[in-house]
MARKOL-343855 format. One record per residue (C-alpha): residue number from 1; x, y, z. Coordinates in steps of 0.25 Angstrom, whole numbers, plus 5000, padded with zeros to 4 digits. Layout:
resi|u|v|w
NUM|X|Y|Z
...
This chain:
resi|u|v|w
1|5319|5426|5482
2|5305|5429|5476
3|5299|5441|5476
4|5291|5444|5489
5|5297|5433|5497
6|5301|5441|5509
7|5310|5439|5519
8|5322|5430|5519
9|5333|5429|5531
10|5344|5421|5528
11|5350|5410|5537
12|5359|5417|5547
13|5352|5429|5550
14|5354|5427|5564
15|5345|5432|5577
16|5330|5435|5577
17|5332|5447|5579
18|5338|5448|5565
19|5329|5440|5558
20|5316|5449|5566
21|5322|5463|5563
22|5325|5459|5547
23|5312|5452|5546
24|5306|5464|5551
25|5313|5472|5542
26|5309|5464|5530
27|5295|5465|5534
28|5295|5480|5536
29|5301|5481|5522
30|5290|5471|5517
31|5278|5479|5523
32|5283|5492|5515
33|5280|5482|5503
34|5268|5478|5508
35|5261|5492|5511
36|5266|5496|5497
37|5277|5505|5502
38|5287|5496|5493
39|5284|5489|5480
40|5293|5478|5487
41|5306|5476|5494
42|5317|5468|5497
43|5327|5469|5508
44|5342|5463|5511
45|5349|5464|5524
46|5364|5458|5526
47|5373|5456|5536
48|5388|5455|5533
49|5386|5452|5520
50|5376|5441|5523
51|5361|5443|5518
52|5352|5440|5529
53|5338|5444|5525
54|5333|5447|5510
55|5317|5451|5509
56|5310|5452|5497
57|5296|5459|5498
58|5287|5460|5486
59|5276|5470|5485
60|5271|5476|5473
61|5282|5472|5465
62|5291|5459|5467
63|5306|5458|5472
64|5316|5448|5474
65|5331|5445|5476
66|5335|5448|5462
67|5326|5461|5460
68|5332|5473|5454
69|5331|5487|5461
70|5333|5502|5456
71|5341|5505|5468
72|5344|5521|5464
73|5351|5529|5474
74|5356|5515|5481
75|5365|5516|5469
76|5373|5528|5477
77|5380|5519|5489
78|5385|5510|5477
79|5391|5522|5470
80|5395|5527|5483
81|5403|5514|5485
82|5409|5514|5471
83|5415|5529|5475
84|5419|5525|5488
85|5427|5511|5480
86|5433|5522|5472
87|5440|5529|5484
88|5444|5516|5490
89|5451|5514|5477
90|5459|5527|5479
91|5453|5532|5465
92|5444|5543|5472
93|5441|5551|5486
94|5428|5555|5490
95|5434|5568|5492
96|5437|5569|5477
97|5430|5582|5470
98|5420|5577|5461
99|5426|5588|5451
100|5439|5580|5452
101|5431|5568|5444
102|5421|5575|5437
103|5426|5589|5430
104|5411|5593|5429
105|5410|5595|5445
106|5423|5604|5447
107|5411|5615|5441
108|5402|5614|5451
109|5391|5624|5456
110|5383|5625|5468
111|5369|5630|5469
112|5369|5637|5482
113|5356|5646|5480
114|5348|5654|5472
115|5359|5663|5468
116|5368|5653|5459
117|5380|5643|5461
118|5392|5644|5468
119|5404|5634|5468
120|5404|5623|5477
121|5411|5624|5490
122|5418|5612|5488
123|5421|5601|5479
124|5411|5591|5477
125|5419|5578|5481
126|5414|5564|5480
127|5411|5561|5493
128|5400|5572|5490
129|5393|5565|5479
130|5393|5553|5487
131|5387|5559|5501
132|5376|5567|5493
133|5382|5580|5497
134|5387|5585|5482
135|5376|5595|5481
136|5371|5587|5469
137|5356|5585|5469
138|5347|5576|5459
139|5336|5579|5449
140|5326|5577|5460
141|5330|5586|5472
142|5322|5598|5467
143|5333|5608|5466
144|5338|5616|5456
145|5349|5604|5454
146|5339|5594|5452
147|5331|5603|5440
148|5345|5605|5434
149|5347|5590|5435
150|5334|5588|5427
151|5336|5597|5418
152|5350|5590|5413
153|5343|5577|5412
154|5347|5570|5426
155|5334|5566|5431
156|5334|5556|5442
157|5332|5540|5438
158|5334|5544|5422
159|5346|5552|5421
160|5355|5540|5420
161|5347|5534|5409
162|5350|5548|5399
163|5360|5546|5389
164|5360|5562|5388
165|5366|5564|5402
166|5380|5558|5398
167|5382|5549|5408
168|5389|5552|5422
169|5397|5561|5415
170|5387|5571|5410
171|5378|5568|5422
172|5389|5574|5430
173|5391|5585|5420
174|5375|5588|5422
175|5376|5588|5437
176|5389|5596|5439
177|5381|5607|5431
178|5370|5609|5441
179|5375|5617|5453
180|5375|5607|5467
181|5364|5609|5477
182|5375|5613|5487
183|5390|5612|5489
184|5396|5599|5489
185|5396|5593|5504
186|5385|5605|5510
187|5372|5595|5507
188|5367|5583|5505
189|5359|5579|5492
190|5354|5568|5485
191|5358|5569|5472
192|5367|5564|5459
193|5379|5564|5466
194|5381|5549|5465
195|5379|5549|5450
196|5391|5558|5450
197|5399|5548|5459
198|5397|5538|5449
199|5404|5546|5438
200|5415|5548|5449
201|5417|5533|5450
202|5416|5532|5434
203|5427|5543|5433
204|5436|5537|5444
205|5434|5524|5441
206|5434|5523|5426
207|5422|5515|5425
208|5409|5517|5424
209|5400|5518|5437
210|5393|5504|5434
211|5406|5499|5431
212|5415|5502|5443
213|5401|5499|5452
214|5402|5485|5446
215|5415|5482|5447
216|5417|5488|5461
217|5405|5485|5469
218|5393|5476|5460
219|5402|5465|5455
220|5410|5463|5468
221|5398|5463|5477
222|5390|5454|5467
223|5379|5465|5463
224|5377|5459|5451
225|5362|5465|5449
226|5367|5480|5452
227|5370|5490|5441
228|5366|5502|5434
229|5356|5494|5427
230|5348|5481|5430
231|5355|5468|5425
232|5351|5464|5411
233|5339|5455|5411
234|5334|5460|5425
235|5321|5466|5421
236|5314|5456|5429
237|5321|5459|5441
238|5322|5473|5440
239|5310|5480|5450
240|5299|5490|5448
241|5300|5503|5453
242|5290|5508|5461
243|5283|5519|5468
244|5271|5522|5476
245|5260|5532|5475
246|5247|5534|5481
247|5249|5521|5489
248|5251|5513|5476
249|5264|5506|5471
250|5268|5511|5457
251|5278|5506|5447
252|5288|5516|5443
253|5297|5507|5434
254|5295|5493|5431
255|5307|5485|5433
256|5306|5478|5421
257|5307|5492|5412
258|5316|5499|5422
259|5326|5508|5417
260|5335|5501|5427
261|5335|5489|5416
262|5344|5498|5407
263|5358|5504|5407
264|5358|5519|5412
265|5365|5530|5403
266|5372|5533|5417
267|5375|5525|5429
268|5370|5534|5441
269|5377|5531|5453
270|5366|5538|5461
271|5354|5529|5457
272|5357|5521|5444
273|5359|5505|5452
274|5349|5494|5450
275|5352|5483|5462
276|5346|5471|5468
277|5344|5469|5482
278|5357|5459|5485
279|5365|5466|5475
280|5363|5480|5484
281|5364|5471|5496
282|5378|5466|5492
283|5381|5481|5492
284|5376|5484|5505
285|5383|5472|5512
286|5397|5476|5505
287|5395|5490|5513
288|5390|5482|5525
289|5401|5474|5525
290|5412|5483|5524
291|5415|5483|5509
292|5416|5469|5508
293|5407|5457|5504
294|5406|5442|5501
295|5422|5443|5502
296|5423|5453|5493
297|5429|5468|5497
298|5421|5478|5489
299|5426|5491|5497
300|5434|5492|5510
301|5428|5495|5523
302|5433|5509|5523
303|5427|5511|5511
304|5413|5506|5516
305|5415|5514|5528
306|5418|5527|5521
307|5405|5524|5512
308|5395|5521|5522
309|5399|5530|5533
310|5395|5546|5534
311|5404|5553|5526
312|5409|5567|5527
313|5402|5579|5535
314|5386|5577|5537
315|5381|5589|5542
316|5379|5596|5528
317|5373|5584|5522
318|5364|5578|5534
319|5350|5586|5531
320|5349|5583|5518
321|5354|5568|5520
322|5345|5567|5532
323|5332|5572|5522
324|5335|5563|5512
325|5337|5551|5520
326|5324|5553|5528
327|5316|5554|5514
328|5325|5547|5503
329|5329|5534|5511
330|5314|5533|5517
331|5319|5534|5533
332|5325|5541|5543
333|5337|5552|5538
334|5342|5552|5553
335|5356|5548|5557
336|5361|5548|5542
337|5375|5552|5537
338|5380|5553|5522
339|5389|5542|5518
340|5393|5539|5504
341|5382|5536|5494
342|5372|5533|5507
343|5369|5537|5521
344|5375|5531|5534
345|5368|5531|5547
346|5374|5537|5558
347|5364|5531|5570
348|5358|5518|5573
349|5345|5523|5570
350|5340|5509|5564
351|5347|5500|5575
352|5362|5495|5578
353|5370|5495|5567
354|5363|5506|5558
355|5375|5515|5561
356|5384|5516|5550
357|5373|5510|5540
358|5375|5515|5526
359|5361|5516|5517
360|5355|5523|5505
361|5343|5520|5496
362|5337|5522|5484
363|5326|5528|5475
364|5317|5517|5476
365|5318|5513|5490
366|5329|5504|5491
367|5338|5507|5502
368|5351|5501|5510
369|5360|5501|5522
370|5373|5495|5524
371|5378|5495|5539
372|5394|5491|5539
373|5394|5490|5555
374|5386|5479|5555
375|5387|5473|5542
376|5372|5474|5539
377|5365|5478|5526
378|5352|5480|5520
379|5344|5482|5506
380|5331|5485|5503
381|5326|5486|5490
382|5313|5491|5484
383|5308|5500|5472
384|5300|5511|5478
385|5301|5525|5473
386|5305|5536|5480
387|5314|5530|5491
388|5311|5535|5503
389|5295|5531|5503
390|5296|5521|5513
391|5305|5521|5526
392|5312|5507|5523
393|5326|5512|5529
394|5321|5516|5543
395|5310|5504|5543
396|5320|5493|5539
397|5333|5498|5546
398|5330|5496|5561
399|5324|5483|5558
400|5336|5479|5550
401|5346|5482|5561
402|5337|5476|5572
403|5340|5463|5564
404|5355|5466|5562
405|5357|5470|5577
406|5353|5454|5579
407|5362|5449|5568
């Protein structure tokens, strides 16, 4: 479909209620493009693995079915799925101490107050990495750890292109040398945890992170446009990255000269992937369909349930998660619980079927969710910094569930 052609409802979409709900969702997304809040946007809705809606709304920039996007933190659910697959294979446990796999993590300290550091109250586990409860920060949180990371060259968005970091091994050594913000399990903090999970995958699988993702997820699902750099000869398909300043849309990075067109020095499990609407839709479909798609079983239904359900005690992580979700995801943080690599919705706040929904987003306002209970998947792609500038999820979800309720 060419850029800007708008809504397509595929045959078999069902009742008028479905069509009305999904057309309203597409038009609501288009309204964000028309008023300049988004430079362009595309949306895909599927049910039980069947694509029922695709819409492409061009604006300040074009968008089409083959467009490529920087998905940033939507990398995290993919890496979490890879960790769960290693657990399914019996090669790893979520409760395995990270120090058993990465020796530098046996020497962690915790910054508890201005008086100094202390020993962690408990070992950091693989589950702590996937649920952002590890105590690891990032370079933009504004804390002492953030400053230490920047001094070590671990700036978000650029460190993966720096050969001096020394790959994931060097990255992990630098992270382990900085005191954690809190004892593992005692809070929720958005940070570099999933990059450390990427090294766990490499150590346990004996493959590079990208190779394991390709073998266990991308190839089986037919995700040919997804990887840690854009496919060769794809500069024309790479979208521009935008922000809005003083009401005007401004290009931050041109697609034709994007850093995403070259292979990074290090594969970032937190934010490194490039993907397309259709590719990520197949990943979301797989989760919505209980681990199988198109006759190919990628993971067991039990593994999907493990990944997409609330994991572990929520009392110590709820406050941090709610604050982040309300701002970073551009919508309400109410009724959310931390799952593995994303969040799980505990209520039917968006309409019947939304309870049990698994979701996450990316820094350039991309977002997705999968509702395994009703086989529904939704992916929204755009490229507007920062995430949370537009209330996409809160606006679109009730409309989409209105449609799904009539299917």
